[in-house]
C-alpha positions in Angstrom: 38.2 -27.3 39.5 41.7 -26.0 40.2 42.7 -22.3 40.1 44.6 -23.0 36.9 41.6 -24.5 35.2 39.5 -21.5 36.3 42.0 -19.1 34.9 42.1 -21.0 31.6 38.3 -21.0 31.4 38.2 -17.3 32.1 40.9 -16.7 29.5 39.0 -18.8 26.9 35.8 -17.0 27.6 37.6 -13.6 27.3 39.1 -14.6 23.9 35.7 -15.9 22.7 34.1 -12.5 23.6 36.9 -10.6 21.7 36.5 -12.8 18.7 32.7 -12.3 18.8 33.1 -8.5 18.9 35.7 -8.5 16.1 33.4 -10.6 13.9 30.4 -8.2 14.3 31.9 -4.7 14.5 33.8 -2.5 12.1 35.6 0.5 13.7 35.4 2.4 10.4 31.8 1.6 9.8 31.1 2.9 13.3 32.9 6.1 12.6 31.0 6.7 9.4 27.7 5.9 11.2 28.6 8.6 13.8 29.4 11.0 11.0 26.0 10.3 9.5 24.4 10.9 12.9 26.2 14.3 13.3 25.3 15.3 9.7 21.7 14.3 10.4 21.6 16.5 13.5 23.0 19.4 11.5 20.4 18.8 8.8 17.7 19.1 11.5 19.2 22.4 12.6 19.3 23.6 9.0 15.7 22.5 8.5 14.7 24.2 11.7 16.1 27.5 10.4 14.0 27.2 7.3 10.9 26.5 9.3 11.5 29.4 11.6 11.8 31.5 8.4 8.4 30.4 7.4 6.8 31.6 10.6 8.3 35.1 10.4 11.8 34.8 11.9 13.6 35.0 8.5 12.6 37.6 6.0 12.0 36.8 3.3 11.3 33.1 3.9 13.1 30.5 1.8 9.9 29.3 0.2 9.3 32.7 -1.5 12.9 32.7 -2.8 12.5 29.2 -4.2 9.2 29.9 -5.9 10.1 33.4 -7.1 13.7 33.5 -8.1 16.3 31.5 -10.0 18.9 31.6 -7.2 16.2 30.3 -4.8 16.6 27.0 -6.7 20.2 26.9 -5.6 19.0 26.9 -2.0 16.8 23.8 -2.7 19.6 22.1 -4.6 22.2 22.7 -1.9 19.8 21.5 0.8 18.9 18.2 -1.0 22.6 17.7 -2.0 23.5 18.0 1.7 20.9 15.4 2.7 21.9 12.9 0.0 25.6 13.2 0.2 26.2 14.4 3.8 23.6 12.3 5.6 22.6 9.3 3.5 25.9 9.1 1.7 27.8 8.7 5.0 25.4 6.0 6.3 25.7 4.1 3.0 29.5 4.4 3.1 29.5 2.7 6.5 28.1 -0.4 4.8 31.2 -0.6 2.5 33.5 -0.5 5.5 31.4 -3.1 7.3 31.5 -5.4 4.3 35.3 -5.2 4.2 36.2 -5.4 7.9 33.4 -7.9 9.0 32.2 -9.9 6.0 35.6 -10.2 4.3 37.6 -10.0 7.6 40.0 -7.6 6.0 40.7 -4.8 8.5 42.3 -1.4 7.7 45.9 -0.9 9.0 48.9 1.2 8.2 48.6 3.3 5.1 45.0 2.3 4.4 44.0 3.7 7.8 45.4 7.0 6.7 43.4 6.9 3.5 40.2 6.1 5.6 40.9 9.1 7.8 41.3 11.3 4.8 38.0 9.9 3.5 36.2 10.6 6.7 37.5 14.1 7.4 37.7 15.5 3.9 34.4 14.3 2.6 32.5 15.4 5.7 34.1 18.8 5.9 33.9 19.3 2.2 30.2 18.4 1.8 29.3 20.8 4.6 31.3 23.6 3.1 30.1 23.1 -0.5 26.4 22.6 0.2 25.9 25.2 2.9 27.8 27.8 0.9 25.5 27.1 -2.0 22.5 27.5 0.2 23.8 30.8 1.7 24.9 32.2 -1.7 21.5 31.2 -3.2 19.7 32.9 -0.3 21.7 36.2 -0.5 21.4 36.2 -4.3 17.7 35.4 -4.1 17.1 38.3 -1.8 18.9 40.7 -4.1 16.9 39.6 -7.2 13.5 39.3 -5.4 11.1 42.2 -6.3 11.0 44.9 -3.6 7.3 44.2 -3.2 8.2 40.8 -1.7 11.0 42.1 0.5 13.9 41.9 -2.0 16.2 44.5 -3.6 14.9 44.1 -7.2 18.3 43.8 -8.8 18.9 41.9 -12.0 20.6 38.5 -11.8 23.6 39.8 -13.8 24.2 42.6 -11.4 24.1 40.3 -8.4 26.3 37.6 -10.0 29.1 40.1 -10.4 28.9 41.4 -6.8 27.5 38.6 -4.5 27.9 35.3 -6.2 31.5 35.8 -7.4 32.6 35.8 -3.7 31.3 32.3 -3.2 32.6 30.5 -6.3 36.1 29.8 -5.1 35.2 28.6 -1.6 32.4 26.4 -3.1 34.9 24.9 -5.6 37.5 24.3 -2.9 34.9 22.6 -0.7 33.7 20.4 -3.6 37.3 19.5 -4.4 37.8 18.4 -0.8 34.7 16.2 -1.0 35.8 14.6 -4.2 39.4 14.1 -2.9 38.1 12.4 0.2 35.9 10.1 -1.8 38.9 9.2 -4.1 41.1 8.5 -1.0 38.3 6.3 0.4 37.9 4.4 -2.9 41.7 3.8 -3.1 41.8 2.5 0.4 38.8 0.2 -0.3 40.5 -1.3 -3.4 43.8 -1.8 -1.5 42.1 -3.5 1.5 39.9 -5.6 -0.8 42.9 -6.9 -2.7 44.6 -7.7 0.6 41.6 -9.7 1.9 42.2 -13.2 3.1 41.7 -15.7 0.3 39.1 -18.3 0.9 40.1 -21.9 0.5 37.9 -24.2 -1.4 
């Protein structure tokens, strides 16, 4: 086999490897999978804080707030919303990108890449901001309304809402808006890329 034939063989093998990778990987699916992994790690840290609270490192513990106060429910709702949207939602979103870029062979480029970046950044930042602020606001408000016998301040919910909760409403609303905006950008990009997909011939 001549040197030229060896070079051609190596080139063909290299191209085949590149095509194989392109057919099985989606860069945007990978990014959202990594986002889900990071969000999952953060959820483990958050859960660890709750567990430490149950063994005496956080007073009063979250379980007492959830069972004894209305704002304690906000803590639970914020936590589960974070798990569903921040962790599971990012992993499921990766499947949509995988379907477009691998199954339909319709990659993101140009303006649609910008939309995908907005989707990735805004939705991840927004979901952390909204849900974690809800958890924190619920915890502070729960402490204030918890009876003094259980380590709280014994204030009425109306008193607390005007002092504590009012400070968190705007940041929570802004964070939620960022999440929704990111999802809208992602949906728009998905539609544009789907419509630009290669048409299959009969």
